[in-house]
BAFI-3210 file (N, C-alpha, C; in Angstrom, 3 decimals, decimal comma, padded with zeros to 6 digits):
// residues 84
n [1|2|3|4|5|6|7|8|9|10|11|12|13|14|15|16|17|18|19|20|21|22|23|24|25|26|27|28|29|30|31|32|33|34|35|36|37|38|39|40|41|42|43|44|45|46|47|48|49|50|51|52|53|54|55|56|57|58|59|60|61|62|63|64|65|66|67|68|69|70|71|72|73|74|75|76|77|78|79|80|81|82|83|84]
n.u [000,843|000,567|001,570|000,015|001,510|001,091|-001,051|-004,492|-006,125|-004,812|-005,190|-007,962|-008,289|-007,178|-008,992|-011,298|-010,481|-010,299|-012,947|-014,367|-013,386|-014,396|-017,096|-017,533|-018,270|-016,308|-014,811|-013,908|-011,260|-010,347|-010,443|-008,489|-006,282|-006,158|-004,543|-003,252|-003,246|-000,458|-000,010|-001,267|000,255|002,704|002,125|001,695|004,205|005,774|004,813|005,592|008,359|008,891|008,138|010,123|012,452|012,245|010,193|006,661|004,387|001,489|-000,840|000,082|000,490|-002,137|-003,094|-001,504|-002,365|-005,052|-004,710|-003,568|-005,746|-007,487|-005,926|-005,725|-008,402|-008,817|-006,966|-008,144|-010,489|-009,399|-008,282|-010,601|-011,796|-009,903|-010,170|-012,614]
n.v [-001,188|002,200|005,111|008,274|011,241|013,638|015,094|014,893|016,496|018,919|020,204|020,327|021,958|024,314|024,945|025,304|027,455|029,573|029,607|030,132|032,672|034,265|033,844|035,314|037,840|039,910|043,205|045,279|046,116|044,248|041,978|042,567|042,574|039,952|036,988|033,683|031,422|030,743|027,985|027,002|028,322|027,099|024,463|024,792|025,783|023,538|021,756|023,128|023,144|020,386|019,919|021,292|019,929|017,063|016,254|015,651|013,475|011,764|012,471|014,712|016,427|016,804|018,207|020,532|021,541|022,058|023,998|025,988|026,679|027,721|029,854|031,470|032,235|033,652|035,732|037,012|037,928|039,673|041,625|042,741|043,696|045,577|047,424|048,463]
n.w [000,000|-000,853|000,742|001,215|-000,026|001,118|003,604|002,906|004,311|004,517|002,041|002,063|004,298|003,334|001,268|002,851|004,409|002,545|001,586|003,971|004,550|002,393|002,792|005,019|004,358|003,567|003,484|000,650|000,998|002,875|001,298|-000,631|001,065|001,896|002,941|002,910|005,698|007,885|008,094|005,774|003,840|004,358|003,596|000,805|000,081|000,647|-001,296|-003,638|-003,287|-003,345|-005,975|-007,343|-006,513|-006,515|-008,105|-008,435|-006,757|-008,055|-006,491|-005,194|-007,354|-008,177|-005,945|-006,107|-008,566|-007,938|-005,934|-007,544|-009,181|-007,238|-006,291|-008,603|-008,898|-006,487|-006,883|-009,113|-007,940|-006,052|-007,733|-008,841|-006,495|-005,706|-007,731|-007,176]
ca.u [000,000|001,345|001,101|-000,138|002,669|000,668|-002,401|-005,604|-006,717|-004,179|-005,888|-009,311|-008,177|-006,950|-010,289|-012,183|-009,975|-010,701|-014,413|-014,795|-013,065|-015,350|-018,429|-017,624|-018,612|-015,216|-014,802|-012,997|-009,893|-010,013|-010,189|-007,182|-005,265|-006,250|-003,412|-003,466|-002,631|000,912|-000,021|-001,567|001,445|003,715|001,681|001,962|005,665|006,279|004,493|006,438|009,717|008,922|008,061|011,439|013,567|012,118|008,997|005,495|003,574|000,217|-001,745|000,652|000,218|-003,560|-003,208|-000,909|-003,282|-006,220|-004,266|-003,395|-007,091|-007,975|-005,115|-006,124|-009,712|-008,627|-006,301|-009,136|-011,383|-008,627|-008,174|-011,897|-011,994|-008,990|-010,700|-013,895]
ca.v [000,000|003,423|006,185|009,582|012,091|014,773|014,872|015,513|017,513|020,208|020,807|020,630|023,115|025,482|025,275|025,829|028,769|030,541|029,680|030,814|034,090|034,936|033,741|036,281|039,141|040,857|044,467|045,262|046,212|042,954|041,051|042,923|042,229|038,547|036,077|032,380|031,216|030,232|026,542|026,814|028,762|026,051|023,349|025,130|025,854|022,163|021,223|023,787|022,654|019,020|020,024|021,724|019,068|015,634|015,971|015,413|012,268|012,141|013,159|016,040|017,239|017,160|019,253|021,761|022,041|022,614|025,253|026,965|027,156|028,563|031,080|032,312|032,802|034,664|036,878|037,717|038,629|040,785|042,669|043,414|044,428|046,725|048,390|049,001]
ca.w [000,000|-000,970|001,626|000,572|000,192|001,930|004,158|002,168|005,176|004,247|000,909|002,547|005,189|002,486|000,640|003,898|004,802|001,521|001,586|005,200|004,422|001,510|003,400|006,117|003,766|003,804|002,740|-000,500|001,510|003,482|000,191|-001,178|002,063|002,276|002,782|003,520|007,002|007,863|007,829|004,354|003,097|004,533|002,761|-000,589|-000,070|000,610|-002,625|-004,633|-003,072|-003,871|-007,434|-007,823|-006,132|-006,791|-008,884|-007,596|-006,837|-008,685|-005,572|-004,949|-008,542|-008,090|-004,924|-006,633|-009,597|-007,235|-005,323|-008,623|-009,549|-006,141|-006,273|-009,744|-008,576|-005,440|-007,504|-009,932|-007,005|-005,485|-008,761|-008,916|-005,235|-005,725|-008,693|-006,674]
c.u [000,882|000,735|000,965|001,066|002,327|-000,707|-003,456|-006,222|-006,085|-004,876|-007,308|-009,297|-007,972|-008,259|-011,232|-011,770|-010,439|-012,222|-014,925|-014,525|-014,102|-016,778|-018,617|-017,981|-017,528|-015,396|-013,835|-011,547|-009,444|-009,721|-008,801|-006,066|-005,211|-004,976|-003,776|-002,767|-001,217|000,935|-000,347|-000,384|002,543|003,391|002,023|003,464|006,281|005,996|005,397|007,883|009,862|008,904|009,428|012,514|013,440|010,984|007,866|004,887|002,241|-000,742|-001,236|000,384|-001,233|-003,749|-002,648|-001,799|-004,514|-005,866|-004,131|-004,738|-007,645|-007,241|-005,500|-007,479|-009,580|-007,961|-007,270|-010,101|-010,664|-008,526|-009,480|-012,174|-011,127|-009,529|-011,981|-013,709]
c.v [001,243|004,484|007,464|010,446|013,317|014,465|015,601|016,625|018,882|020,935|021,180|021,865|024,399|025,910|025,913|027,231|029,848|030,713|030,430|032,315|034,805|034,863|034,747|037,690|040,190|042,136|044,335|045,315|044,899|041,909|041,306|042,466|040,742|037,775|034,752|032,316|030,672|028,733|026,253|027,227|027,700|024,844|023,602|025,205|024,465|021,521|021,824|023,326|021,237|019,031|020,392|020,666|017,609|015,286|015,585|014,045|012,691|012,892|014,556|016,961|017,691|018,302|020,571|022,371|022,690|023,942|026,336|027,530|028,096|029,900|032,015|032,975|033,911|035,906|037,684|038,507|039,831|041,943|043,448|044,225|045,668|047,815|049,064|050,272]
c.w [000,000|-000,073|000,822|000,915|001,022|002,485|003,334|002,995|004,950|003,099|001,308|003,444|004,386|001,819|001,668|004,316|003,823|001,523|002,814|005,121|003,563|002,040|004,531|005,639|004,011|002,983|001,565|-000,016|002,155|002,401|-000,390|-000,239|002,405|001,963|003,437|004,874|006,831|007,548|006,363|003,485|003,181|003,648|001,297|-000,847|-000,159|-000,746|-003,696|-004,518|-003,626|-005,397|-008,021|-007,606|-006,550|-007,733|-007,950|-007,841|-007,468|-007,748|-005,219|-006,139|-008,561|-007,101|-005,433|-007,712|-008,966|-006,583|-006,390|-009,065|-008,481|-006,147|-007,431|-009,489|-007,533|-006,025|-008,373|-009,046|-006,403|-006,477|-008,849|-007,651|-005,206|-006,638|-008,186|-005,889]
res [x|x|x|x|x|x|x|x|x|x|x|x|x|x|x|x|x|x|x|x|x|x|x|x|x|x|x|x|x|x|x|x|x|x|x|x|x|x|x|x|x|x|x|x|x|x|x|x|x|x|x|x|x|x|x|x|x|x|x|x|x|x|x|x|x|x|x|x|x|x|x|x|x|x|x|x|x|x|x|x|x|x|x|x]
***
């Protein structure tokens, strides 16, 4: 049996963090200032480091792809909030 290279809960926690933030009805300035928690940043940094140094396992690549989609959406929302 192959162990997962990362806990799925980290990706779930990241999704929940972003969803909870936007569900809190943040102001435009709060949206512009939004940053992931230190634990989420650490999770993403570990994935990026693994990608650079050893390549990613399939489940890690899925997580990185999902993070990329989330990050692009958050960036698009920030741009619109900044323009408001």
